[in-house]
Backbone as ProteinMPNN parsed JSONL, in Angstrom:
{"seq_chain_A": "XXXXXXXXXXXXXXXXXXXXXXXXXXXXXXXXXXXXXXXXXXXXXXXXXXXXXXXXXXXXXXXXXXXXXXXXXXXXXXXXXXXXXXXXXXXXXXXXXXXXXXXXXXXXXXXXXXX", "coords_chain_A": {"N_chain_A": [[0.753, -1.19, -0.15], [2.027, 1.312, 0.943], [3.847, 1.493, -0.956], [2.516, 1.887, -3.329], [1.308, 4.278, -2.683], [3.575, 6.093, -2.667], [4.37, 6.061, -5.312], [2.17, 7.144, -6.264], [2.246, 9.648, -5.107], [4.721, 10.623, -6.253], [3.835, 10.862, -8.907], [2.119, 13.007, -8.759], [3.532, 15.024, -7.514], [5.106, 15.888, -9.534], [3.623, 17.026, -11.467], [2.552, 19.936, -12.91], [0.379, 21.245, -11.986], [0.306, 21.089, -9.202], [0.525, 22.606, -5.954], [2.742, 24.397, -3.957], [2.461, 23.354, -1.144], [1.996, 20.749, -1.063], [4.314, 19.608, -1.939], [6.044, 20.722, -0.199], [5.193, 19.081, 2.27], [5.839, 16.511, 1.523], [8.498, 16.93, 1.379], [9.202, 17.598, 3.712], [8.788, 15.102, 5.241], [10.716, 13.472, 3.98], [12.786, 14.787, 4.836], [12.579, 14.339, 7.699], [12.647, 11.744, 7.918], [15.465, 11.163, 7.069], [16.847, 12.644, 9.066], [18.924, 13.092, 11.675], [17.777, 14.061, 14.078], [15.184, 13.67, 16.115], [11.753, 12.951, 17.302], [11.452, 11.233, 19.471], [14.346, 9.883, 20.608], [16.433, 7.509, 18.515], [18.104, 5.675, 19.724], [16.404, 4.968, 21.993], [15.023, 1.801, 22.983], [12.86, 0.303, 20.859], [10.862, 2.459, 21.102], [12.093, 4.45, 19.95], [12.091, 3.986, 17.256], [9.543, 4.057, 16.614], [8.414, 6.643, 16.093], [9.322, 7.232, 13.827], [8.243, 5.419, 12.008], [5.597, 6.113, 12.459], [5.249, 8.851, 11.813], [6.484, 9.568, 9.442], [4.785, 7.901, 7.429], [2.396, 9.111, 8.056], [2.985, 11.946, 7.154], [3.459, 11.588, 4.487], [0.881, 10.567, 3.6], [-0.612, 12.751, 4.132], [0.33, 14.451, 2.27], [-0.441, 13.516, 0.018], [-2.987, 13.752, 0.328], [-3.3, 16.601, 0.343], [-2.83, 17.063, -2.57], [-4.414, 18.361, -5.585], [-7.465, 17.369, -6.503], [-8.009, 16.569, -9.204], [-5.271, 16.196, -10.016], [-4.499, 14.159, -8.15], [-6.299, 11.829, -8.998], [-5.404, 11.434, -11.584], [-2.711, 10.753, -11.114], [-3.174, 8.555, -9.694], [-4.158, 6.776, -11.644], [-1.891, 6.889, -13.541], [-0.054, 5.46, -11.943], [-1.129, 2.902, -11.36], [-1.046, 1.898, -13.987], [1.705, 2.033, -14.453], [2.554, 0.093, -12.613], [2.878, -2.657, -13.048], [5.468, -2.699, -14.431], [7.18, -1.246, -12.423], [7.069, -3.29, -10.596], [8.519, -5.351, -11.548], [10.743, -4.109, -11.995], [11.664, -3.612, -9.202], [11.839, -6.072, -8.205], [14.009, -7.14, -10.0], [16.131, -5.534, -9.042], [16.13, -6.449, -6.308], [17.271, -9.016, -6.653], [19.551, -8.52, -7.955], [20.77, -7.015, -5.708], [21.01, -9.16, -3.695], [22.62, -10.868, -5.044], [24.653, -9.538, -5.452], [25.37, -9.302, -2.521], [25.8, -11.989, -1.924], [27.926, -12.589, -3.388], [29.973, -11.061, -2.555], [30.295, -12.17, 0.18], [31.27, -14.783, -0.524], [33.616, -13.742, -1.546], [34.845, -12.731, 0.434], [35.087, -14.805, 2.027], [36.902, -16.012, 0.657], [39.237, -14.491, 0.731], [39.72, -14.502, 3.353], [40.438, -17.272, 3.482], [42.867, -17.486, 2.432], [44.687, -16.205, 3.818]], "CA_chain_A": [[-0.034, 0.052, 0.153], [2.751, 2.271, 0.867], [4.797, 1.67, -2.251], [1.622, 2.455, -4.445], [1.184, 5.889, -2.347], [4.621, 6.702, -3.017], [4.254, 6.164, -6.791], [0.988, 8.242, -6.634], [2.992, 11.155, -4.683], [5.709, 10.827, -7.281], [3.464, 11.495, -10.123], [1.352, 14.148, -8.352], [4.461, 16.076, -7.338], [5.746, 16.224, -10.772], [2.525, 17.754, -12.09], [2.752, 21.672, -12.71], [-0.81, 21.888, -11.2], [0.396, 20.78, -7.808], [1.229, 23.667, -5.381], [4.029, 23.993, -3.043], [2.176, 22.667, 0.101], [2.316, 19.06, -0.899], [5.747, 19.53, -2.184], [6.785, 21.003, 1.26], [4.846, 18.263, 3.151], [6.641, 15.536, 1.207], [9.803, 17.093, 1.609], [9.384, 17.537, 5.288], [8.737, 13.618, 5.759], [11.824, 12.943, 3.83], [13.842, 15.313, 5.921], [12.478, 13.983, 8.998], [13.181, 10.329, 8.052], [16.782, 11.167, 7.039], [17.392, 13.703, 9.917], [19.263, 12.402, 13.086], [17.042, 14.691, 15.205], [13.633, 12.672, 16.168], [11.013, 13.422, 18.532], [11.92, 10.155, 20.301], [15.761, 9.325, 19.871], [16.563, 6.329, 18.131], [18.751, 4.733, 20.689], [15.679, 4.214, 23.004], [14.715, 0.583, 22.447], [11.61, -0.01, 20.381], [10.076, 3.584, 21.124], [12.908, 5.31, 19.189], [11.532, 3.846, 15.834], [8.086, 4.134, 16.481], [7.865, 7.884, 15.566], [9.705, 7.218, 12.313], [6.933, 4.491, 11.53], [4.243, 6.871, 12.293], [5.333, 10.142, 11.359], [6.687, 9.5, 7.824], [3.717, 7.71, 6.514], [1.286, 10.274, 7.995], [3.084, 13.198, 6.398], [3.103, 11.364, 3.018], [-0.47, 10.641, 3.466], [-1.174, 14.197, 4.349], [0.761, 15.301, 1.058], [-1.133, 13.038, -1.048], [-4.593, 14.34, 0.244], [-3.11, 17.952, -0.336], [-2.645, 17.188, -4.112], [-5.666, 18.79, -6.15], [-8.381, 15.969, -6.821], [-8.06, 15.982, -10.338], [-4.093, 15.496, -10.115], [-4.476, 12.839, -7.494], [-6.731, 10.899, -9.687], [-4.541, 11.086, -12.647], [-1.547, 10.122, -10.66], [-3.564, 7.07, -9.207], [-4.294, 6.077, -12.805], [-0.557, 6.397, -13.852], [0.676, 4.398, -10.792], [-1.842, 1.651, -11.497], [-0.57, 1.702, -15.067], [3.208, 1.679, -14.176], [2.845, -0.986, -11.456], [3.693, -3.989, -13.391], [6.936, -2.182, -14.619], [7.951, -0.926, -11.248], [7.115, -4.485, -9.756], [9.459, -6.097, -12.329], [12.083, -3.403, -11.543], [12.033, -3.642, -7.793], [12.381, -7.549, -8.162], [15.341, -7.153, -10.599], [17.014, -4.77, -7.867], [16.408, -7.107, -5.201], [17.859, -10.327, -7.047], [20.951, -7.984, -8.064], [21.483, -7.061, -4.452], [21.221, -10.545, -3.293], [23.765, -11.368, -5.998], [25.981, -8.616, -4.849], [25.651, -9.734, -1.196], [26.233, -13.438, -1.771], [29.365, -12.527, -4.146], [30.807, -10.356, -1.366], [30.406, -13.066, 0.983], [32.106, -15.731, -1.095], [34.932, -13.047, -1.853], [35.481, -12.388, 1.818], [35.568, -16.093, 2.699], [37.993, -16.604, -0.015], [40.193, -13.672, 1.304], [39.995, -15.098, 4.881], [41.283, -18.669, 3.851], [44.321, -17.269, 1.657], [45.924, -15.718, 4.995]], "C_chain_A": [[0.827, 1.302, -0.115], [3.4, 2.743, -0.382], [3.849, 2.36, -3.396], [1.319, 3.981, -4.116], [2.421, 6.588, -2.764], [4.824, 7.157, -4.412], [3.229, 7.265, -7.028], [1.515, 9.59, -6.405], [3.688, 11.616, -5.824], [4.893, 11.405, -8.295], [2.815, 12.768, -10.028], [2.503, 15.258, -8.12], [5.001, 16.673, -8.438], [4.76, 17.055, -11.794], [2.614, 19.335, -11.785], [1.45, 22.069, -12.034], [-0.681, 21.838, -9.721], [1.425, 22.098, -7.017], [2.269, 23.534, -4.263], [3.746, 23.32, -1.729], [2.317, 21.189, 0.158], [3.423, 18.893, -0.99], [6.571, 19.483, -0.847], [6.514, 19.685, 2.257], [5.65, 16.955, 2.953], [8.188, 15.706, 1.619], [10.163, 17.125, 3.022], [9.44, 15.796, 5.661], [10.004, 13.089, 5.208], [13.182, 13.514, 4.529], [13.706, 14.689, 7.212], [12.89, 12.375, 9.073], [14.694, 10.447, 7.937], [17.428, 11.928, 8.295], [17.81, 12.739, 11.222], [18.628, 12.992, 14.26], [15.496, 14.233, 15.003], [13.02, 13.372, 17.389], [11.364, 12.424, 19.553], [13.306, 9.888, 19.762], [15.911, 7.943, 19.686], [17.367, 5.175, 18.904], [17.804, 4.346, 22.09], [15.017, 3.202, 22.308], [13.229, 0.788, 22.079], [10.757, 1.325, 20.104], [10.761, 4.574, 20.058], [12.531, 5.144, 17.631], [10.199, 4.3, 15.418], [7.662, 5.448, 15.881], [8.291, 7.95, 13.92], [8.364, 6.194, 11.721], [5.831, 5.171, 11.542], [4.188, 7.98, 11.626], [5.383, 10.366, 9.683], [5.466, 9.121, 7.011], [2.431, 8.632, 6.726], [1.55, 11.51, 7.173], [2.993, 12.845, 4.723], [1.841, 11.191, 2.673], [-1.163, 12.013, 3.233], [-0.831, 14.872, 2.843], [-0.21, 14.824, 0.204], [-2.646, 13.665, -1.122], [-4.492, 15.965, -0.016], [-3.055, 18.411, -1.875], [-4.384, 17.631, -4.531], [-6.226, 17.358, -6.593], [-8.119, 15.692, -8.034], [-6.28, 15.338, -10.871], [-3.974, 14.078, -9.555], [-5.154, 11.715, -8.323], [-5.978, 10.483, -10.604], [-3.4, 10.368, -12.231], [-1.863, 8.719, -10.179], [-3.858, 6.394, -10.485], [-2.793, 5.65, -13.536], [0.247, 5.476, -13.06], [0.119, 3.063, -11.102], [-1.107, 1.154, -12.97], [1.07, 1.207, -15.062], [3.514, 0.601, -12.951], [3.577, -2.112, -11.76], [5.259, -3.767, -13.556], [7.626, -2.214, -13.509], [8.094, -2.321, -10.609], [8.349, -5.304, -10.354], [10.786, -5.426, -11.923], [12.361, -3.776, -10.258], [12.443, -5.344, -7.564], [13.741, -7.781, -8.717], [16.525, -6.361, -9.632], [17.308, -5.531, -6.694], [17.276, -8.381, -5.422], [19.453, -9.568, -7.356], [21.633, -7.727, -6.833], [21.882, -8.038, -3.573], [22.539, -11.127, -3.814], [24.941, -11.016, -5.444], [26.425, -9.078, -3.39], [26.352, -11.027, -0.965], [27.803, -13.318, -2.594], [30.415, -11.909, -3.054], [31.213, -11.312, -0.266], [31.287, -14.131, 0.573], [33.585, -15.054, -1.26], [35.691, -12.828, -0.395], [35.962, -13.535, 2.618], [36.639, -16.445, 2.091], [39.175, -15.878, 0.439], [40.637, -14.176, 2.604], [40.706, -16.542, 4.688], [42.587, -18.435, 3.136], [45.272, -16.796, 2.749], [46.167, -17.14, 5.921]], "O_chain_A": [[0.609, 2.133, -0.997], [3.515, 3.896, -0.798], [4.269, 3.187, -4.206], [1.117, 4.814, -4.999], [2.286, 7.72, -3.229], [5.286, 8.249, -4.743], [3.4, 8.163, -7.853], [1.362, 10.527, -7.189], [3.457, 12.694, -6.372], [5.223, 12.543, -8.63], [2.853, 13.581, -10.951], [2.306, 16.38, -8.587], [5.361, 17.85, -8.41], [5.186, 17.639, -12.79], [2.721, 19.844, -10.67], [1.395, 23.186, -11.52], [-1.466, 22.473, -9.016], [2.568, 22.447, -7.315], [2.51, 22.433, -3.769], [4.672, 22.733, -1.17], [2.66, 20.529, 1.139], [3.909, 18.049, -0.237], [7.401, 18.657, -0.466], [7.432, 19.256, 2.955], [6.097, 16.335, 3.918], [8.913, 14.821, 2.074], [11.248, 16.744, 3.462], [10.301, 15.421, 6.458], [10.515, 12.204, 5.895], [14.255, 12.941, 4.717], [14.738, 14.496, 7.854], [13.361, 11.851, 10.082], [15.297, 9.778, 8.776], [18.634, 11.746, 8.462], [17.109, 11.824, 11.654], [18.863, 12.527, 15.376], [14.801, 14.398, 14.0], [13.563, 14.112, 18.208], [11.6, 12.917, 20.656], [13.451, 9.68, 18.557], [15.571, 7.167, 20.579], [17.238, 3.971, 18.679], [18.221, 3.663, 23.025], [14.47, 3.43, 21.229], [12.453, 1.353, 22.85], [10.046, 1.399, 19.101], [10.094, 5.375, 19.403], [12.665, 6.09, 16.854], [9.809, 4.75, 14.341], [6.639, 5.466, 15.196], [7.705, 8.57, 13.033], [7.613, 6.667, 10.868], [4.994, 4.923, 10.675], [3.241, 8.222, 10.879], [4.662, 11.031, 8.94], [5.094, 9.813, 6.064], [1.606, 8.877, 5.845], [0.646, 12.095, 6.575], [2.564, 13.629, 3.877], [1.485, 11.566, 1.555], [-2.019, 12.297, 2.396], [-1.592, 15.686, 2.32], [-0.881, 15.657, -0.404], [-3.302, 13.973, -2.116], [-5.443, 16.572, -0.508], [-3.166, 19.543, -2.345], [-5.361, 17.265, -3.877], [-5.524, 16.415, -6.96], [-7.933, 14.491, -8.231], [-6.033, 14.458, -11.695], [-3.537, 13.093, -10.149], [-4.563, 10.635, -8.342], [-5.733, 9.279, -10.666], [-3.042, 9.394, -12.894], [-1.027, 7.817, -10.219], [-3.785, 5.172, -10.358], [-2.515, 4.533, -13.972], [1.148, 4.796, -13.551], [0.889, 2.102, -11.106], [-0.629, 0.021, -13.008], [1.501, 0.183, -15.592], [4.636, 0.397, -12.487], [4.546, -2.563, -11.148], [6.125, -4.438, -12.994], [8.574, -2.989, -13.376], [9.177, -2.58, -10.084], [9.112, -5.878, -9.577], [11.771, -6.074, -11.571], [13.442, -4.349, -10.129], [13.316, -5.694, -6.77], [14.566, -8.469, -8.117], [17.703, -6.716, -9.624], [18.375, -5.448, -6.086], [17.958, -8.804, -4.488], [20.456, -10.147, -6.939], [22.812, -8.047, -6.681], [22.843, -7.938, -2.81], [23.36, -11.737, -3.13], [25.903, -11.686, -5.07], [27.61, -9.216, -3.086], [27.227, -11.226, -0.123], [28.721, -14.062, -2.249], [31.541, -12.362, -2.85], [32.358, -11.28, 0.186], [32.151, -14.428, 1.399], [34.603, -15.732, -1.123], [36.91, -12.778, -0.228], [36.812, -13.523, 3.507], [37.451, -17.144, 2.698], [40.197, -16.552, 0.573], [41.83, -14.256, 2.897], [41.45, -16.978, 5.565], [43.439, -19.31, 3.296], [46.488, -16.951, 2.644], [46.982, -17.143, 6.844]]}, "name": "protein", "num_of_chains": 1, "seq": "XXXXXXXXXXXXXXXXXXXXXXXXXXXXXXXXXXXXXXXXXXXXXXXXXXXXXXXXXXXXXXXXXXXXXXXXXXXXXXXXXXXXXXXXXXXXXXXXXXXXXXXXXXXXXXXXXXX"}
């Protein structure tokens, strides 16, 4: 569900009819996610990540709701059309990353055996 919303938001934010408010809300969500400053520090077990899990999706959902109705509907149609392509792309990325991790594992294992 979140993946589809991110794609809808992507298409909605690219549209020229979108005002600055949804763009700033989405930017705020990204900044909050990447920022080392949180409402609850991350070093507190369990609760440190709860704010990230709750606040970021809420801000992204708010950004989608702030999109103009017509832009949101068109973005939803575009997202559903590109879903198959993106799903294949994500699968390819996951397979490549797994291959890279496995390759690095065997490389490290070989380097440890040489010594």
